[in-house]
N, C-alpha and C positions, 0 to 999 in steps of 0.2 A: 404279515397280512395287512397291517395298517398302511405300510409303505406301498404295497401293491395297490391297495384301494386308492390311495392318493395319486399314484401314477395313472391308474385308469381314469380317475376323475379329471386329471390334467389333460390326458389324451382326448377325452370326451369334450372337455371345454375347448380344446384347440379345434376339434372337428366342428363344433357348433360355431366357433368364431369364423371359420372358413365359410361355412354355410351362410352365416349371417351377412358376410360380405357380398353375397349374391353373385358370386362368380359362377356363370352358367356354362363355361367351356367344358367342364367335366361332364355335363349332361349329354355331350355329343360322343359318348363312348362307342356308339354303334357305327360311327363314321370310320372309314379306312384311314389309318394313321399315315401321314406323309403328305405328298403333293397330289391333290385331287383335281387339278386343272386338266382340261383336255390336252393341253400342251405341257404336261408334267415334265419337269426338269428344264424347261426353257428359262433363259435369263430374262425374257420379256415379262413384265409385270404390269397389270392394270390396277391402278389405285384410285379409289373414289372417296369423296367427302360430301356429306349431305346432311343438312339440318332438316329433319323430318317434321319439325314443328308439332310438338306435343303428341308423340307416338305413345299415347296412354291407353289404358283399357276401359276407362269410364267407370271404374269400380273404386270407390273411396278416393277419388282424385282430390288433389289440393284445389283450393278455391280458384286459383289462377288458371287451371286447366279448362279448356273450352267444353270438356265433357264432365265437369264437376257435378252436374245435377243428375248423375246416374245415366247419362246418355251412352250406354254401352254399345248400342247398335251403331250410332254415329261414329263412335271410336273405332269399332271394328271395320266400318266402311273406309275410314281414313287409313287404317292399317292395310287394307286391300290396295288402295291407291299408292301407298308408299311401296308396297311390294311390286307393283307394276314398274315403278321407277327403278328399283333395285335390279329387277330382271332385265330391264332395257339397257342399263349401263354395263351390265355383265362384268363388273370389276372382280378381280381376284381377291381383293381385300378392300373393305369399305369402313370408314368411320362414320357412324350415325350419331348425331347429337340430338338432344331432346327426346330421348327414349326413356322408358320407365322400368321395364322388367324383362326377364328372359322370355316371357310369354309374348310380349309385344315385339321383341326381336324375332320370335318365331313367325309372327305375321309377316314381317319384312322379308324373311327368307323363304317363305312358303313356295313350293314348287322348284326349289333348288337343293336337291338332296345331298349335293356334295359340299354344301356351305355350312361351316360351323359358326357358332356365335358365342360371344363373350360379353359380359357386362360386369364391371367392377363398381360396386356401389360407392358413390361419392358422399360428400358432406353438405350438399345444398339442400337444407331442410325446407327452405321456402318454396322451391319449385319441385323438389324431388326428381329433377331431371338427371339422367345418367348418360354416360358415354357407352354406346354399344359398338361392337366390332364384329363384322361378318368376314369370314375368311375361307377360301378354298384350300388353304394350306394349314396343316396342323401347327399348333403353337409348340415351341420347344420347352415352355414352362407355363404355369398358370399366369394369365395376365394379372397385372398388379398396379398399384398406385402408391404415391408418396404423401406423407403428411407434412412435408417440409414447408416452411414459410420464409418469406423474404420481406424486408422493410421497404416501405415507400421511400424512394430516394428523391425527396423534394429539392435537394441542393443541386442536382444535376438534371432534373426533369424539366420539360417545358410544359407540363400539364397544368401548372398554375395552382397546384395543391400545396398548402403550407402545413398540413397536419403531420402527425407522427404516428403511423400505424404500420402493420404488417399484414400480409395475406398469403394464404396458400392457394392451391388450385382445386376448388371444390369438385370440379368435373373434369377428370382426366383419367386415362388408362394407358398402360404400356403393354403391348403384345409383341412377342418375338417369334419369328418363324424363319425357316430355311428356304432360300432360293438357290438351288445347286449347293455349292459348298459354303456360300455366304450366309451369315445370319443377319436378318433385317430386323431392326427395332422400330416398331410403329408406335408413335406417341400421339394418341388422340386427345383432343382438348376442346373445351368450350369455355371461353373467357368472359369476363365481366362485360356487360353490354354498355351502350352509350359511348361511342367513340370520342366525342369531344367534351363530355362532362368531366370537370377537373378531378373530382375524387375517384370516379370510375377509371379515368385515364391513368391515374397514379396506381390504383389497385391492379390494373391490367399490367402495368410495367412490373410490379412485384410478382404477379403470376408468371409473366414471361421469364423472369429471372429463375423461378423454380423450374419451369420447363427447360430453360437453357441448361441448367445444371444437370438435369436428367439426360438431355440430348448429348451434352458434352461427355458425360460419364460413359454412355453407350458408344459414342463415336471413338473415344480414346481407347475403349476396350476392343475396338475393331469392327463393331457392327456398322452396317450400312443403315443410315438413320433417315426416317421419314417423320415429319411432324404434320398432322392434318387435323382439320376441324374448323369450327366457327370461332375465329379469333376476335371478332367484333372490333376490328380496327382497319385502318387504311395503310396501304404500302407507301413507304417513303421513296421507293425506288421505281415502281411501275404505276403510273397514274391509271385510275379506273375510268369507266364510262361516265361516271358522275363527276369526274375531275375533283375528287375529294382528296384532301391533304391531311395527314395525321398530325396530332399534337403530341402523341406518345412516341416512344422508341421501340414499340413492341416488335415490329417486323425486323427492324435493324438488330435488335437483341437476339432474336431467334436465328437470324442468318449468321451472325458473328458469335460463335460459341465461346470464344476466348476473349472477346472484347479487345482484340488486337488489330483491328482494321482489316482482317482477312475473313471473308465470308466462307465458312465451311458449308453452309446450307444455301440452297438456291430456290427461289420461288418459281414454280412451274407456270404460274399465271402469266409470266412474261411472254409465253408462246401464244397467248390468246390476243386477238386483235383488240385494240383499245375500245372500239365501239361495242364489242361483245364482252368486255371485261367487267362483268357485274354478276354477283351471286345472290344479291338481295334486291328486291324491288318493292316499293310502296307507292302507289299512284305513279307519278312521273319521276319519283326519286329512285336513283340506282346507286349501288355501291358494291364493291367487292369486299366481303367480310369473311368469306371462307377461303381457306388456303391449303395447299399441299406444298411443303418444302422438303427437298431431298438433299442429302449430302453429295455435293458436286463431285467429290473424288471417288464416289462409289456407284454413281448412276450416269447413264446416258439419257438425256431427255429426248424422247421420240416425238411426242405430241401432247397437247393439253387442250381441253375443251370444256365449256360450260354449257350444260344441256338445257337451254331455255325451252325447247320444244316439248320436253317431257313433263313439265310441271305447270299447273295453273294455280290460281289463288286458293282453290279449294283444297289443294294438297299441302302447299307450304308457301311462305313468302321468300324462301330461299331456293336456289337452283343447284343441282349437283355438279360438282367439279370432278373431272376425270383426267387423270394423267397416265400416259403410257411411257414406261421407262424400261431401260435395259440395265440389269444389275451386273456390274463389272465383276469378273472373277477375282481380281485383286485390286486393291486400292491404288489409285493413281493420284499421288499428291501434287503432280505438276499442274493439275487442273485448278489448283488454288491460285495460280499465277494471275489469272484474269478475273478473280472473284468479284471485284466491283470496278473493273477497269472500264468504266463507261464515261468517256470524256465528253460530257455534254454540259457541264456547269461552267458558268462564267467565272466561278471561283477557282478555275483550274490552272491559272498561270503559275508555273513553277520553273525553277532552274535545277537541272540535274548535272552532276559531274560523274562521269564514268572514270574508272581507275581508282576510285576511292571507296573503300568498302562500306563506309557509313556516311559518305559526304553528300549532302544536298542542302539547299536552302530555298526559301520561297521568294518569288518576285511578285506575286499578286496578293497573296495572303500568307499568313504564317501557317505552316503545316501543323495540324493538330494531331495527326496520327500517321504512323508509318509501319510498314512491315517489310521484312526481307524474305526473299525466296531464292531457291537455287535455280539457275538457268541451265540450259544444256551445257554452256560454258560460262564462267564468270558469275557475277552476282547481280541480283535484281532488286529493285525498290518498288514499293507501291506507296504513294502518298495521297492523303485525303485532305481537302480543304476544310477549314473550320466550318462546321454547320452544314457541310455538303455531303450528300450521299455518294456523289461521284468520286472516282479516283482514277489514277492512271498507273499502269505498270510499265516499268522500263527495265530492260535487260542490258547490262553493260558487258561488252566483250562477247556479245551473242546476237544472232539475228532473230532470236525468239522474242518478239516484242508484242506488246498489246497496247494499242493507243499511241505507239511511238515506234520509231525505226532508227537503226544505227547503221552507218556505212563508213568504213575507213576510219579516218582520224577524227571525224566529227559525228555528232549525234543530233537527231532532229526529234521534235516532240509535237504531236497534234495538240494544240492548246485549247481547243474548245470554242464556245461561242464568243464572238467579238474579238478574237485574238488572231494573230497571223502566225504562219509557220515560218520560222527562221532557222538558220543553221549557225550553230555556235562555233567558237574558236577552241583550239586545244587548250587544256588546262596547263598552266605553267607555274613555276615556283617550286620551292623546296618542300611544300606540303607541311609547313610547320605552324599553321594557324588553326585556330579553333573554328568550328562550324556552328554558328548560331549561339555559341556560348557567351558572346559579348552582349547579347540582347536579352534583357530580363524577361521579355515576353516569350522567349524561346528556351528559357532555362529556368531551373528552380532557384537560381541565385539572383537576387535583386541587385547585388553589388557587382558592377562590371569588372572589378578587380578580383572578385572571389572565384572560387573554383566551382564550376558547374559540373553536375554529375556527368561523367563521360559517356558518350553514346556507345563507344566500343565496349566499355566495361559493363554497362547495363545490358547490352546485347549478349555478351559472353556469359554473364552470370545468370541470365534468364534460363528457365527450364526449357528443354528441347521442344521447339516448335518448327523451326525451319532450318534445314541443314545447308550450309554453303560448302560445296565440295570443290577442293583443289583450286582455289582462287589464285591465279597468277597474273592478274591484270597489271600492266605497267602504270606507274604513277604519272606518266606523261600522257595518259589517255585523254580522249576528248572531253570537253565540257559543253553541254548544251545550255545556252542562256537565252532567255526571252528578252534580255536587255539589248538594245541596239549596239551598245559598245562592248557587249559580251564580256563584262567584267568577271575575271576569275574569282570565284567565291570561296576558294579554299586556299588562297594565297595572301589573305589580309585579315586583319581583325576588325574590319568595318562592321558597324552596327547595322543589322537588318531589321528595320521597323516592321510592325504588323501591317502597315500600309504597303510594304514592299519597297520603300525607298531606302537605298543604301546611303548612309550618311558618313561623316568623317570618322576616322578610326577611334575606337574607344581606348581608354587607358591601357597601355601595353600589358600583356599578360602572357604567361607561358603557353606554349602550344598545348591544346587540349589533349590530343592523342598521345604526344610524347611525354607530357607531364603525368597524365592520369593512367596511362598504360605503358609503363616502362618496358615491358616485355616486347612491345611492338617497335621500340625506337630504332633498333638496328635495322629492322626490315624497312622502316620508313626511309631512313637515310640511304639505304641501298636502292631505293626507288622501286622495290618489288617486294611483294608479300605473298606468302602462300599460307592460307589457313585451311588446314585439312578438314576440320569439322568445327563449325561454329553453330550453335543453336540459339535461336532467338524466339523465345516464347514470351508472351505478354509484351508484344511490341510497343504497346501504349506506355510501358514503363520508361522507354527511352525516346519515344517519338517527339514528346513535347520539348526535348532538349536539343532538337535538331536546329 
């Protein structure tokens, strides 16, 4: 009997804990389970994000609330105006930030009987603001949140914060639902405010790391991923109407789930004209602080808009962002080829050699990151200049190119601002030299005579991120060089400085590939290699050695 009593108490405690978390999705039991959209079963999905600015009830509000003095009537009127916005954008799923309870979410969805709502109580005790989600599609599980925390990374951040702290994401929620046969994971979030304040900037980066971990987990599990909400930061990739620049890496972190230089997620705001690219306004100041990011290998972007005409200052200082996307029936990993292949930076001068599976060096700046991807034939490279968001993708032995093209025995590269387009000469030599290994700036070895971590070995031992299928490129393939003399970069041990100047050869050293990866030696000497399956995850683990 005692055991049964304890079991009952435990079950009751669990039930109370669930209730205390204030998840209100279960209160929508009267709704038809499944897809309640008028176009039920369609792959097309309308996704919204809106900061409703204190969608509170005016009853026992925190002091920061504009309705803290018992102004319940004013709060209710505000809820009515938010409802007008929600009905106007007519999204299938909406992330609402700065909401309070299931009841205030009811105000937002009033008159939309096919819309369910969910609210997972967070840990922001100061504002008591929560993340609300409205959806016309049933959730496959109760929405949830994580208590994970991440450290402020002062060593690599540009935020200017020197303290040592960690942070979780006090306001976030994860809801999963089905669109056709695909499961979509929607991660709604409201991050720390003040984009350029150093401690807030650093905290926001820690919060972004937590969100990135959740998004990566769901993405690797096969979910189509959406991150939406008020991220309180500027994009490093797409300038907004206020020409604001970020000091943090928040958007970069959320796009690149594996920190390997390949963006799994894409900002839908890139489809909005720059003059209209703002979701927040105060006086004459404008900024884009609200975002929707989608996994590029799972969605087609159809359109995106910021609905400035639906909101005035009495409703919110934010504007709703709406994205229309098509959910792919199966994941298309080839879409990662051009993840950040936006060749607009003056830091984009690089030299590429085709016919070499890991061979490239820099002629403008030292490459700080690289990623490999499978082309329709052959192998591809994506390189990123240090400190630059832009990158370029090059396919070797294939016509499938982004920001570059290849024809016959030579390859050409669109080099970006201030550079000219030239055609390189064919690569020559026995391919017995190291690539970047003689330069301490490009390897982890400060001794030019020491052994640098081999690129091929690092790539091969990394966990599977990119598959290179049946590479049979000839070692005599073309080399694209931005240097006028088209110096072959994989046939000498010349030191390549960070400035891009090729100086006299360093002290002789054994060939990087043949010394570090003996298994490849015979293939190299035969001038042809076939790698059936090579996986390169964590490309950053070898990129700095290029």
